[in-house]
C-alpha positions in Angstrom: 5.7 1.4 41.5 7.7 4.0 42.3 7.7 6.0 38.9 11.5 6.8 37.4 9.9 8.6 34.3 6.3 9.3 33.2 5.3 10.3 29.7 2.3 12.4 28.6 1.0 12.9 25.4 -2.6 14.4 24.5 -4.6 13.9 21.3 -7.8 14.7 20.0 -8.9 11.8 18.2 -7.8 9.1 15.1 -8.2 12.3 12.8 -6.5 15.0 14.5 -3.1 15.3 16.4 -1.2 13.8 18.8 1.2 16.0 21.2 3.3 15.2 24.0 4.0 17.4 26.9 7.7 17.7 26.1 6.6 19.0 22.5 9.0 16.3 21.2 6.5 14.5 19.3 3.9 16.5 17.3 1.8 14.6 14.8 -0.9 14.2 12.7 -3.3 11.2 13.3 -5.5 9.5 10.3 -7.6 6.3 10.0 -5.6 4.3 8.2 -7.5 3.2 4.6 -8.5 -0.1 5.9 -10.7 1.6 8.5 -12.0 4.0 6.0 -9.7 6.5 6.2 -7.2 8.4 4.4 -3.5 7.4 5.8 -2.5 11.0 5.5 -1.3 10.9 9.1 -0.1 8.1 11.8 -2.4 5.9 13.5 -2.4 4.7 17.1 -1.7 1.2 16.1 1.5 2.3 14.7 2.4 4.3 17.7 1.7 1.0 19.8 3.8 -0.8 17.4 7.0 1.3 17.8 7.0 1.7 21.3 6.2 -2.1 21.4 9.3 -3.2 19.6 11.5 -0.8 20.3 10.8 -1.6 24.2 11.4 -5.5 23.7 14.4 -4.3 21.9 15.9 -2.7 24.8 14.2 -5.5 27.4 16.7 -8.1 25.5 19.3 -6.0 25.6 18.9 -6.3 29.3 18.0 -10.0 29.5 21.0 -10.6 27.0 23.6 -9.2 28.8 21.7 -11.2 32.1 22.2 -14.0 30.1 25.7 -13.4 28.8 24.8 -13.2 25.5 24.9 -10.7 22.3 21.8 -9.3 21.2 23.3 -6.2 19.5 22.6 -7.5 16.1 19.0 -8.4 17.0 15.7 -6.5 15.2 12.5 -6.7 16.6 9.1 -6.2 14.6 5.5 -5.7 16.4 2.8 -5.7 14.0 -0.5 -4.6 15.9 -3.7 -5.2 14.3 -6.9 -3.8 15.6 -10.5 -5.5 14.8 -14.0 -6.2 16.1 -14.5 -8.6 19.1 -17.1 -9.2 21.0 -17.4 -5.7 22.8 -16.4 -3.8 20.0 -12.9 -3.7 19.0 -9.7 -4.7 20.0 -5.9 -5.6 19.5 -3.6 -8.1 18.5 0.1 -7.9 18.2 2.5 -10.9 16.4 6.2 -10.0 17.8 9.0 -10.6 15.2 12.2 -11.0 16.7 15.1 -12.1 13.7 18.3 -13.2 15.4 21.7 -13.4 14.4 22.7 -17.1 13.6 24.5 -16.9 17.3 21.2 -17.3 18.8 18.9 -19.4 17.1 17.2 -22.5 18.4 17.0 -23.2 21.6 19.3 -20.1 23.0 17.1 -17.8 21.0 13.4 -19.8 22.0 14.6 -19.1 26.0 15.9 -15.4 25.3 12.9 -14.3 23.4 10.2 -15.6 26.1 12.5 -14.4 29.0 12.1 -11.1 27.4 8.1 -11.3 26.9 8.3 -12.4 30.9 10.9 -8.8 31.4 9.3 -6.5 28.8 7.3 -3.5 30.5 5.3 -3.6 27.3 4.7 -7.4 27.3 3.6 -7.4 31.4 0.8 -4.6 30.6 -0.4 -6.9 27.9 -0.3 -9.9 28.8 -4.1 -11.3 30.0 -5.8 -8.1 27.8 -4.6 -8.8 24.2 -3.4 -11.6 22.4 0.4 -11.7 22.0 2.1 -14.3 19.3 6.1 -14.3 19.8 7.8 -15.5 16.1 11.3 -16.2 16.2 12.8 -15.7 12.9 
């Protein structure tokens, strides 16, 4: 891969801070109450969900242009779950894609599936974690 951009961030654990190298991101981290924390900060699952949702929506705009489709009214929500698996902990994602009426049915389904093939986050997770696509 020929890198066009590289992001760097430093963190010191789930109950600490995360800071990007350019200082644009600087936030407290905390365990969510479901994992025994007080929830008084952002957690890695929220950060991953935000990044994946944003990337998927941008990828959909690109794929939509290629397919001649208007995607300006699309909304993407990534639900990232953490849980125990055979080796410790693992992640799972549900991608909820809300499409406007003009993109419902087979056209919308093809758009979402093509986006899942194109999106860098989807490529990174493929074969590693379960990702369920839900078209709404």
